[in-house]
Backbone as a chain_set.jsonl record, in Angstrom:
{"seq": "XXXXXXXXXXXXXXXXXXXXXXXXXXXXXXXXXXXXXXXXXXXXXXXXXXXXXXXXXXXXXXXXXXXXXXXXXXXXXXXXXXXXXXXXXXXXXXXXXXXXXX", "coords": {"N": [[219.056, 129.581, 135.822], [219.968, 129.694, 138.502], [218.304, 131.721, 139.521], [215.862, 130.418, 139.308], [216.205, 128.374, 141.176], [216.413, 129.889, 143.509], [213.891, 131.11, 143.49], [212.281, 128.834, 143.745], [213.106, 127.95, 146.287], [212.259, 130.113, 147.839], [209.494, 129.941, 147.44], [209.008, 127.475, 148.678], [209.696, 128.172, 151.288], [207.726, 130.103, 151.834], [205.426, 128.473, 151.785], [206.008, 126.811, 153.957], [206.004, 128.681, 156.071], [203.33, 129.493, 155.942], [202.044, 127.088, 156.642], [202.953, 126.844, 159.28], [201.741, 129.109, 160.421], [199.046, 128.426, 160.066], [198.86, 126.118, 161.659], [199.41, 127.272, 164.139], [197.179, 128.949, 164.452], [195.121, 127.056, 164.57], [195.869, 125.749, 166.9], [195.532, 127.815, 168.772], [192.754, 128.061, 168.716], [191.986, 125.526, 169.667], [193.143, 125.75, 172.186], [191.59, 127.733, 173.348], [189.117, 126.476, 173.741], [189.997, 124.41, 175.387], [190.921, 125.897, 177.502], [188.665, 126.871, 178.89], [187.619, 124.509, 180.012], [189.848, 123.714, 181.477], [190.067, 125.819, 183.314], [187.723, 125.449, 184.788], [188.198, 122.899, 185.892], [190.534, 123.409, 187.371], [189.596, 125.307, 189.184], [187.816, 123.78, 190.714], [189.638, 121.936, 191.774], [191.244, 123.659, 193.283], [189.379, 124.554, 195.185], [188.828, 122.147, 196.517], [191.376, 121.621, 197.521], [191.72, 123.704, 199.345], [189.79, 122.969, 201.216], [190.861, 120.538, 202.033], [193.252, 121.259, 203.247], [192.389, 122.517, 205.514], [191.488, 125.26, 205.328], [193.917, 126.626, 205.2], [195.218, 128.642, 203.166], [197.742, 129.271, 202.051], [199.2, 126.879, 202.283], [197.613, 125.205, 200.722], [197.869, 126.473, 198.198], [200.598, 126.141, 197.841], [200.758, 123.337, 197.645], [199.265, 122.988, 195.301], [200.86, 124.216, 193.341], [203.377, 123.143, 193.439], [205.735, 120.875, 192.123], [204.705, 117.592, 191.833], [205.954, 114.443, 192.421], [204.583, 112.122, 191.647], [202.915, 112.972, 189.606], [204.624, 114.294, 187.913], [204.687, 116.942, 187.386], [203.227, 120.08, 188.481], [200.053, 119.935, 190.225], [198.371, 122.002, 189.434], [199.212, 122.617, 186.818], [198.727, 120.172, 185.696], [195.995, 119.606, 185.83], [194.081, 119.837, 183.45], [191.909, 118.733, 182.259], [189.003, 116.661, 182.937], [189.811, 114.003, 183.508], [192.563, 114.219, 184.18], [192.265, 116.002, 186.284], [190.936, 114.364, 188.105], [192.987, 112.561, 188.72], [194.65, 114.273, 190.135], [192.969, 114.882, 192.277], [192.804, 112.398, 193.548], [195.43, 112.183, 194.412], [195.485, 114.388, 196.083], [193.685, 113.573, 198.074], [195.251, 111.721, 199.322], [197.148, 113.28, 200.478], [198.448, 114.645, 203.473], [197.728, 117.171, 205.81], [200.224, 119.515, 206.983], [202.047, 118.621, 209.868], [200.418, 116.613, 210.58], [201.233, 114.066, 209.989], [201.45, 110.543, 209.441]], "CA": [[219.002, 128.406, 136.675], [220.116, 130.116, 139.89], [217.092, 132.435, 139.895], [214.801, 129.413, 139.465], [216.458, 127.704, 142.451], [216.072, 130.843, 144.569], [212.434, 131.248, 143.475], [211.74, 127.595, 144.308], [213.382, 127.955, 147.727], [211.369, 131.109, 148.446], [208.14, 129.37, 147.443], [208.986, 126.458, 149.742], [209.717, 128.87, 152.571], [206.398, 130.7, 152.009], [204.509, 127.379, 152.136], [206.349, 126.394, 155.323], [205.519, 129.727, 156.977], [201.866, 129.415, 155.947], [201.678, 125.911, 157.434], [203.202, 127.18, 160.685], [200.683, 130.035, 160.834], [197.795, 127.671, 160.132], [198.94, 125.264, 162.849], [199.316, 128.141, 165.327], [195.785, 129.384, 164.565], [194.348, 125.895, 165.028], [196.245, 125.518, 168.295], [194.882, 128.853, 169.578], [191.341, 127.706, 168.799], [191.921, 124.394, 170.584], [193.492, 126.227, 173.524], [190.461, 128.492, 173.887], [188.158, 125.488, 174.225], [190.631, 123.712, 176.492], [191.09, 126.815, 178.614], [187.431, 126.909, 179.68], [187.565, 123.275, 180.797], [190.965, 123.736, 182.425], [189.721, 126.754, 184.383], [186.717, 124.801, 185.626], [188.858, 121.817, 186.633], [191.475, 123.999, 188.333], [188.813, 125.944, 190.245], [187.349, 122.709, 191.596], [190.81, 121.407, 192.472], [191.641, 124.649, 194.28], [188.377, 124.509, 196.252], [189.045, 120.915, 197.29], [192.652, 121.746, 198.238], [191.47, 124.571, 200.503], [189.082, 122.16, 202.21], [191.765, 119.496, 202.517], [194.249, 121.863, 204.121], [191.647, 123.204, 206.591], [191.457, 126.705, 205.187], [195.263, 127.198, 205.108], [195.337, 128.965, 201.746], [199.144, 129.208, 201.626], [199.576, 125.47, 202.127], [196.869, 124.699, 199.566], [198.507, 127.005, 196.996], [201.902, 125.483, 197.727], [200.528, 121.983, 197.126], [198.777, 123.089, 193.923], [201.852, 124.713, 192.388], [204.644, 122.446, 193.602], [205.826, 119.648, 191.335], [204.426, 116.354, 192.56], [206.659, 113.376, 191.715], [203.628, 111.175, 191.065], [202.377, 113.548, 188.372], [205.703, 114.772, 187.054], [204.591, 118.388, 187.405], [202.312, 120.545, 189.524], [198.642, 119.644, 189.991], [197.773, 123.127, 188.717], [199.527, 122.445, 185.4], [198.24, 118.858, 185.258], [194.528, 119.534, 185.825], [193.544, 120.539, 182.29], [190.64, 118.107, 181.899], [188.437, 115.918, 184.059], [190.632, 112.828, 183.822], [193.758, 114.664, 184.895], [191.817, 116.57, 187.554], [190.653, 113.24, 189.002], [194.281, 112.07, 189.206], [195.096, 115.23, 191.152], [192.107, 114.733, 193.449], [193.241, 111.18, 194.257], [196.679, 112.543, 195.078], [195.12, 115.312, 197.159], [193.081, 112.782, 199.145], [196.332, 111.025, 200.025], [198.002, 114.277, 201.137], [198.117, 114.953, 204.859], [198.162, 118.515, 206.18], [201.484, 119.581, 207.726], [201.916, 118.377, 211.299], [199.492, 115.505, 210.823], [201.773, 112.896, 209.309], [201.213, 109.278, 210.147]], "C": [[219.068, 128.795, 138.148], [218.871, 130.845, 140.371], [215.931, 131.463, 140.112], [214.96, 128.676, 140.798], [216.069, 128.608, 143.618], [214.556, 130.998, 144.654], [211.778, 130.01, 144.087], [211.94, 127.536, 145.816], [212.481, 128.945, 148.45], [209.929, 130.602, 148.501], [207.994, 128.309, 148.529], [208.923, 127.096, 151.11], [208.359, 129.518, 152.858], [205.373, 129.64, 152.42], [204.745, 126.91, 153.571], [205.819, 127.397, 156.342], [203.998, 129.683, 157.067], [201.373, 128.212, 156.756], [201.867, 126.17, 158.925], [202.108, 128.103, 161.207], [199.345, 129.321, 160.983], [197.765, 126.786, 161.379], [198.798, 126.093, 164.12], [197.879, 128.617, 165.532], [194.9, 128.245, 165.074], [194.625, 125.619, 166.502], [195.581, 126.55, 169.208], [193.397, 128.549, 169.755], [191.147, 126.553, 169.775], [192.2, 124.83, 172.014], [192.345, 127.005, 174.151], [189.408, 127.553, 174.457], [188.722, 124.791, 175.45], [190.722, 124.618, 177.718], [189.842, 126.861, 179.495], [187.323, 125.673, 180.561], [188.662, 123.262, 181.849], [190.654, 124.672, 183.589], [188.711, 126.14, 185.346], [187.35, 123.719, 186.492], [189.796, 122.377, 187.703], [190.736, 124.67, 189.487], [188.313, 124.897, 191.231], [188.503, 122.132, 192.411], [191.255, 122.371, 193.575], [190.671, 124.638, 195.471], [188.593, 123.299, 197.142], [190.349, 120.984, 198.082], [192.484, 122.629, 199.47], [190.734, 123.814, 201.608], [190.024, 121.146, 202.846], [192.78, 120.056, 203.511], [193.6, 122.801, 205.14], [191.697, 124.719, 206.505], [192.811, 127.381, 205.137], [195.572, 127.446, 203.631], [196.775, 128.866, 201.245], [199.578, 127.768, 201.376], [198.875, 124.853, 200.911], [197.514, 125.183, 198.268], [199.882, 126.378, 196.766], [201.736, 124.089, 197.134], [200.12, 122.041, 195.658], [199.89, 123.41, 192.931], [203.232, 124.09, 192.518], [204.628, 121.17, 192.767], [205.624, 118.44, 192.233], [205.075, 115.204, 191.786], [205.719, 112.376, 191.037], [203.111, 111.668, 189.719], [203.47, 113.954, 187.384], [205.692, 116.284, 186.892], [203.556, 118.809, 188.425], [200.878, 120.137, 189.201], [197.958, 120.76, 189.194], [198.014, 122.994, 187.214], [198.909, 121.166, 184.844], [196.73, 118.833, 185.058], [193.917, 120.325, 184.674], [192.252, 119.92, 181.774], [190.182, 117.245, 183.073], [189.274, 114.711, 184.464], [191.868, 113.195, 184.624], [193.396, 115.291, 186.247], [191.544, 115.454, 188.565], [191.938, 112.619, 189.54], [194.794, 112.975, 190.326], [194.265, 115.102, 192.421], [192.465, 113.479, 194.245], [194.535, 111.454, 195.022], [196.405, 113.478, 196.262], [194.513, 114.557, 198.338], [194.139, 112.054, 199.964], [197.231, 111.998, 200.797], [197.51, 114.524, 202.553], [198.565, 116.379, 205.144], [199.41, 118.466, 207.049], [201.214, 119.4, 209.231], [200.992, 117.228, 211.624], [199.95, 114.266, 210.061], [201.521, 111.644, 210.128], [202.453, 108.778, 210.809]], "O": [[218.299, 128.276, 138.957], [218.42, 130.625, 141.495], [215.11, 131.669, 141.005], [213.971, 128.386, 141.47], [215.47, 128.154, 144.594], [213.992, 131.018, 145.748], [210.826, 130.127, 144.859], [211.04, 127.117, 146.545], [211.993, 128.66, 149.544], [209.229, 130.81, 149.492], [206.975, 128.254, 149.218], [208.196, 126.635, 151.99], [207.889, 129.489, 153.995], [204.547, 129.882, 153.3], [203.796, 126.645, 154.309], [205.248, 127.006, 157.36], [203.438, 129.82, 158.154], [200.383, 128.319, 157.479], [201.038, 125.764, 159.739], [201.603, 127.905, 162.312], [198.598, 129.586, 161.925], [196.749, 126.719, 162.07], [198.141, 125.668, 165.07], [197.408, 128.683, 166.667], [194.03, 128.461, 165.917], [193.711, 125.291, 167.259], [195.117, 126.206, 170.295], [192.846, 128.762, 170.835], [190.248, 126.593, 170.615], [191.569, 124.338, 172.95], [192.148, 126.942, 175.364], [188.867, 127.803, 175.534], [188.016, 124.6, 176.44], [190.612, 124.145, 178.849], [189.954, 126.889, 180.72], [186.972, 125.78, 181.736], [188.433, 122.846, 182.985], [190.951, 124.344, 184.737], [188.826, 126.289, 186.562], [187.07, 123.633, 187.688], [189.839, 121.862, 188.821], [191.185, 124.615, 190.632], [188.377, 125.101, 192.443], [188.354, 121.872, 193.605], [191.602, 121.941, 194.675], [191.097, 124.706, 196.624], [188.549, 123.401, 198.368], [190.422, 120.464, 199.195], [193.047, 122.334, 200.525], [191.021, 123.996, 202.791], [189.986, 120.925, 204.057], [193.123, 119.402, 204.496], [194.218, 123.774, 205.571], [191.925, 125.389, 207.512], [192.869, 128.607, 205.039], [196.112, 126.583, 202.94], [197.002, 128.419, 200.12], [200.24, 127.474, 200.381], [199.474, 124.076, 200.168], [197.689, 124.399, 197.335], [200.273, 126.119, 195.628], [202.478, 123.7, 196.231], [200.581, 121.228, 194.857], [199.867, 122.926, 191.8], [204.155, 124.462, 191.793], [203.618, 120.469, 192.715], [206.287, 118.289, 193.259], [204.771, 115.012, 190.608], [206.035, 111.848, 189.971], [202.894, 110.876, 188.802], [203.257, 113.954, 186.172], [206.619, 116.844, 186.306], [203.051, 117.967, 189.168], [200.522, 120.007, 188.03], [197.074, 120.495, 188.378], [197.104, 123.237, 186.422], [198.604, 121.088, 183.654], [196.238, 118.106, 184.195], [193.303, 121.368, 184.896], [191.57, 120.517, 180.94], [190.885, 117.118, 184.075], [189.423, 114.435, 185.654], [192.179, 112.556, 185.628], [194.122, 115.133, 187.228], [191.88, 115.583, 189.742], [191.98, 112.194, 190.695], [195.307, 112.497, 191.337], [194.801, 115.203, 193.524], [192.433, 113.495, 195.475], [194.701, 110.999, 196.154], [197.033, 113.358, 197.314], [194.806, 114.879, 199.489], [193.949, 111.8, 201.154], [197.99, 111.579, 201.671], [196.306, 114.602, 202.801], [199.669, 116.764, 204.76], [199.633, 117.492, 207.768], [200.267, 119.966, 209.777], [200.793, 116.894, 212.792], [199.127, 113.507, 209.549], [201.395, 111.694, 211.352], [202.43, 107.725, 211.447]]}, "num_chains": 1, "name": "protein.A"}
C-alpha cells in the first residue's frame, strides 16, 4: 500500500514537471515572436524620444527607463506591442524637455 502511494505521488510529480516544461517551452516560443515586435516598437520609441529631447541622449534614455506613474513602469518595459507603444508615445508627446517647463 505504501509503495503504491509513493508510486502514485511520483507519477503525479512527473506529470506536474512535464506540464511545467511544456508551458515554459510554449512561453519561450511566444516570447521569441513577441521579442521581434517589442524590439521594433522600442526602437521607434527610442528614436522618437531622442527627437523629443533634442538629441540629449542621456535625458531620452532616462525618460525611457524611469518608471512613469501613468504607465506603472518604464516606457521601455511597457512598449512591447503597438498599442502599448502608442500609449508611451502619447506620454512622450506630453513630456517637456528639462528647463522648458510651463
